[in-house]
Structures are given as C-alpha cells and as structure tokens.
C-alpha positions as CSV (number, residue, x, y, z in Angstrom):
1,M,-32.2,19.4,-26.7
2,A,-33.5,17.6,-23.6
3,K,-35.7,19.6,-21.4
4,K,-33.8,18.8,-18.3
5,V,-30.8,16.3,-17.7
6,Y,-30.1,14.6,-14.3
7,F,-27.0,12.5,-13.8
8,L,-27.7,9.3,-12.0
9,T,-24.5,8.2,-10.3
10,G,-23.0,6.3,-7.4
11,P,-20.4,3.7,-6.6
12,I,-20.4,0.3,-8.2
13,G,-23.0,-2.0,-6.8
14,S,-25.1,0.9,-5.2
15,G,-28.1,0.4,-7.3
16,K,-27.9,2.7,-10.1
17,S,-29.3,0.4,-12.7
18,T,-32.1,-0.5,-10.4
19,A,-32.9,3.2,-10.0
20,S,-32.6,3.7,-13.8
21,N,-35.0,0.8,-14.5
22,Y,-37.5,2.3,-12.0
23,L,-37.3,5.8,-13.6
24,K,-37.8,4.2,-17.0
25,S,-40.8,2.3,-15.8
26,K,-42.2,5.8,-14.7
27,G,-41.9,7.0,-18.3
28,Y,-38.6,8.9,-18.0
29,I,-35.9,8.6,-20.6
30,T,-32.8,6.9,-19.3
31,I,-29.4,6.6,-20.9
32,D,-26.7,4.2,-19.6
33,L,-23.3,5.6,-20.4
34,D,-21.7,2.2,-19.6
35,K,-23.7,0.8,-22.5
36,V,-22.7,3.7,-24.7
37,S,-19.1,3.3,-23.8
38,N,-19.3,-0.5,-24.6
39,E,-20.8,0.2,-28.0
40,I,-17.9,2.5,-28.8
41,L,-15.4,0.1,-27.3
42,F,-16.6,-2.8,-29.4
43,S,-17.0,-0.7,-32.6
44,D,-14.5,-0.5,-35.4
45,V,-13.5,3.0,-34.1
46,S,-11.7,1.4,-31.2
47,K,-10.1,-1.5,-32.9
48,D,-6.7,0.2,-33.6
49,F,-6.6,1.9,-30.3
50,L,-7.1,-1.4,-28.5
51,V,-4.5,-3.3,-30.7
52,I,-1.9,-0.6,-29.9
53,N,-2.7,0.0,-26.2
54,F,-4.1,-3.3,-25.0
55,P,-3.0,-6.0,-27.5
56,E,-3.5,-8.7,-24.8
57,V,-7.2,-8.2,-24.9
58,T,-7.8,-8.5,-28.6
59,T,-8.0,-11.6,-30.6
60,N,-9.0,-11.8,-34.3
61,K,-12.3,-9.9,-34.1
62,S,-13.2,-10.0,-30.5
63,I,-12.3,-8.1,-27.3
64,D,-12.0,-9.8,-23.9
65,K,-13.7,-7.2,-21.8
66,Q,-13.0,-9.0,-18.5
67,K,-9.3,-9.1,-19.4
68,L,-9.5,-5.4,-20.2
69,A,-11.2,-4.7,-16.9
70,N,-8.6,-6.7,-15.0
71,I,-5.8,-4.6,-16.6
72,V,-7.4,-1.2,-16.1
73,F,-8.8,-1.6,-12.6
74,Q,-5.4,-2.7,-11.4
75,N,-3.3,-0.1,-13.2
76,S,-4.3,3.6,-12.9
77,N,-2.1,4.5,-15.8
78,K,-3.8,2.1,-18.2
79,L,-7.3,3.2,-16.8
80,K,-6.3,6.7,-17.8
81,I,-5.2,5.7,-21.2
82,L,-8.6,4.0,-21.7
83,E,-10.6,6.9,-20.3
84,D,-8.7,9.5,-22.3
85,F,-9.7,7.6,-25.5
86,L,-13.3,6.7,-24.4
87,H,-14.6,9.6,-22.6
88,P,-14.5,12.2,-25.4
89,K,-16.3,9.8,-27.7
90,V,-18.9,9.0,-25.0
91,Q,-19.5,12.6,-24.3
92,E,-19.9,13.3,-28.0
93,K,-22.5,10.5,-28.4
94,L,-24.3,11.7,-25.2
95,L,-24.7,15.2,-26.7
96,E,-25.9,13.7,-29.9
97,I,-28.6,11.7,-28.1
98,L,-29.6,14.6,-25.9
99,S,-29.9,16.9,-28.9
100,K,-32.5,14.7,-30.4
101,N,-34.6,14.6,-27.3
102,N,-37.0,17.2,-25.7
103,Q,-37.9,15.4,-22.6
104,I,-36.4,15.0,-19.1
105,V,-33.6,12.6,-19.3
106,F,-31.7,10.6,-16.6
107,V,-28.1,9.7,-17.6
108,E,-26.6,6.8,-15.6
109,I,-22.9,7.5,-15.1
110,S,-20.8,5.0,-13.2
111,A,-17.8,6.9,-11.8
112,P,-17.3,10.6,-12.6
113,K,-13.8,11.8,-11.7
114,K,-15.3,15.1,-10.6
115,I,-18.7,16.7,-9.9
116,E,-19.6,19.7,-12.0
117,N,-21.4,22.2,-9.8
118,D,-23.7,23.4,-12.5
119,L,-25.1,19.9,-13.2
120,D,-27.8,18.1,-11.3
121,Y,-26.9,14.7,-9.7
122,L,-29.0,12.0,-8.1
123,V,-26.6,9.9,-6.2
124,I,-27.5,6.3,-5.3
125,F,-25.4,5.2,-2.4
126,S,-24.9,2.0,-0.3
127,D,-22.3,1.1,2.2
128,R,-19.3,-0.8,1.0
129,E,-20.4,-4.1,2.6
130,T,-23.8,-4.0,1.0
131,R,-22.2,-3.2,-2.4
132,I,-19.7,-6.1,-2.1
133,K,-22.5,-8.4,-1.2
134,R,-24.5,-7.4,-4.2
135,L,-21.6,-7.7,-6.6
136,I,-20.8,-11.2,-5.4
137,E,-24.4,-12.1,-5.9
138,R,-23.9,-10.8,-9.6
139,G,-21.1,-13.3,-10.0
140,M,-18.2,-11.0,-9.7
141,N,-15.0,-12.2,-7.9
142,I,-13.9,-10.4,-4.8
143,K,-10.5,-9.3,-6.3
144,D,-12.2,-7.6,-9.3
145,I,-14.8,-6.0,-6.9
146,K,-12.2,-4.5,-4.6
147,N,-10.0,-3.3,-7.6
148,R,-13.1,-1.5,-9.0
149,I,-14.2,0.0,-5.7
150,N,-10.6,1.2,-5.1
151,S,-10.5,2.8,-8.5
152,Q,-13.6,4.9,-7.6
153,P,-13.9,8.0,-5.5
154,N,-14.3,7.5,-1.7
155,D,-17.6,7.5,0.1
156,Q,-17.3,11.2,1.2
157,F,-17.1,12.1,-2.5
158,W,-20.4,10.4,-3.2
159,L,-22.1,11.7,-0.2
160,K,-21.5,15.3,-1.1
161,A,-22.0,15.0,-4.9
162,G,-25.7,15.8,-5.1
163,Y,-29.1,14.7,-3.9
164,T,-28.2,11.4,-2.2
165,I,-30.4,8.3,-1.7
166,T,-29.0,5.6,0.5
167,N,-30.2,2.3,-1.0
168,I,-30.5,-0.4,1.6
169,E,-33.6,-2.2,0.2
170,I,-35.5,-1.8,-3.0
171,Q,-38.9,-0.4,-1.7
172,Q,-37.0,2.3,0.2
173,L,-35.1,3.1,-2.9
174,Y,-38.4,3.6,-4.8
175,R,-39.9,5.7,-2.2
176,E,-36.8,7.9,-2.1
177,I,-36.8,8.3,-5.9
178,D,-40.5,9.2,-5.7
179,K,-39.6,11.8,-3.2
180,F,-36.8,13.2,-5.4
181,L,-39.2,13.5,-8.3
182,K,-41.7,15.2,-6.2
183,L,-39.2,17.7,-4.8
184,N,-38.1,18.6,-8.3
185,N,-41.6,18.9,-9.6
186,L,-41.1,16.0,-12.0
187,E,-44.3,14.1,-11.0
C-alpha cells in the first residue's frame, strides 16, 4: 500500500495538472483520476450504461465526450447518474493502484463532493476570473466553462478543504508546492 496519499484538488482551471506535473518532475507518483475515469468511461464496462442512460452520446463504437459533458454539466440529475456509475469504479481502480505502490502518492481529483476530514488535501486555488481566462486559452467555450464551474463547490468550500495554495503565476505555484513538501517533511 502507498506510504502516504495526498489528494490534489481544486476547482477547474486552478492549476491542478500543472501542480501534478511539477510533483511528478520531483519524483513523486501522481495519479489523475480524470484519466482513470476516462479509461473506465471508454471501456466495454461502460458501453451498456451509456447506451441506456445517454444514448445521444454513443455512435457505433465511439462516445462523444463533449456531448456527454454538455449534458451532465447542464443537468444535475444526469450528472448524478453518471457519477453514481463511475465513482465506485474509479474508487476501486484507485485502491488497486495504491495497493501496488509503496511510495508517497499524489492523487489529482477534480471535484470532490465533500472533503473527508481524515484525508490530506493539497488544494490549488485561483480566483474565478483567472480560471475562466485559463480555460478559454485551453479552447473551452464560455458556456461550457460556466456550466462546469457552477457544477462545482463554491470558493469557500475550496478555501477550507485543506492546505491551500493560491495559484496566480507558475513560479509562485512551484515555490508554494516546495513549501508544502517541506512542511510535511517530504523533501
């Protein structure tokens, strides 16, 4: 089992992936739960579920992920259906990965519904305007951005979720991660 697990989280566009890549460059194991989720979503395990619950996103042997995102981020009931299907499978896969690892692991998780008090969180946070600007630069449209932001917890949730790093610029982010690592005797 992993020696220690830290959950790397924060709102969309805050810089979680940048933080994760930096931690990986420092030799830490990182797991992106969005990637794990996508692997499950695009596997044979999900085919019947999608055909039944989201037939408009399936064609022959492919899944239109953008169409699925448009549906679930505009309809909280549809989002819950998808999460109820995916989350247990993602959790199972994560436990499998962690059981095969004996190092310190950072798990990137996009939007937890709640924060468990007995787990350690490193929260990457940026103000809403900065996040929107970054997401537009990534090529996302403003409607999709706002739907995703609105489906996530509010800023107060993130700011009290754990050790919080406010990410305004990349060098500051790296310095703050190094500070976190030092505070937790990880360097």
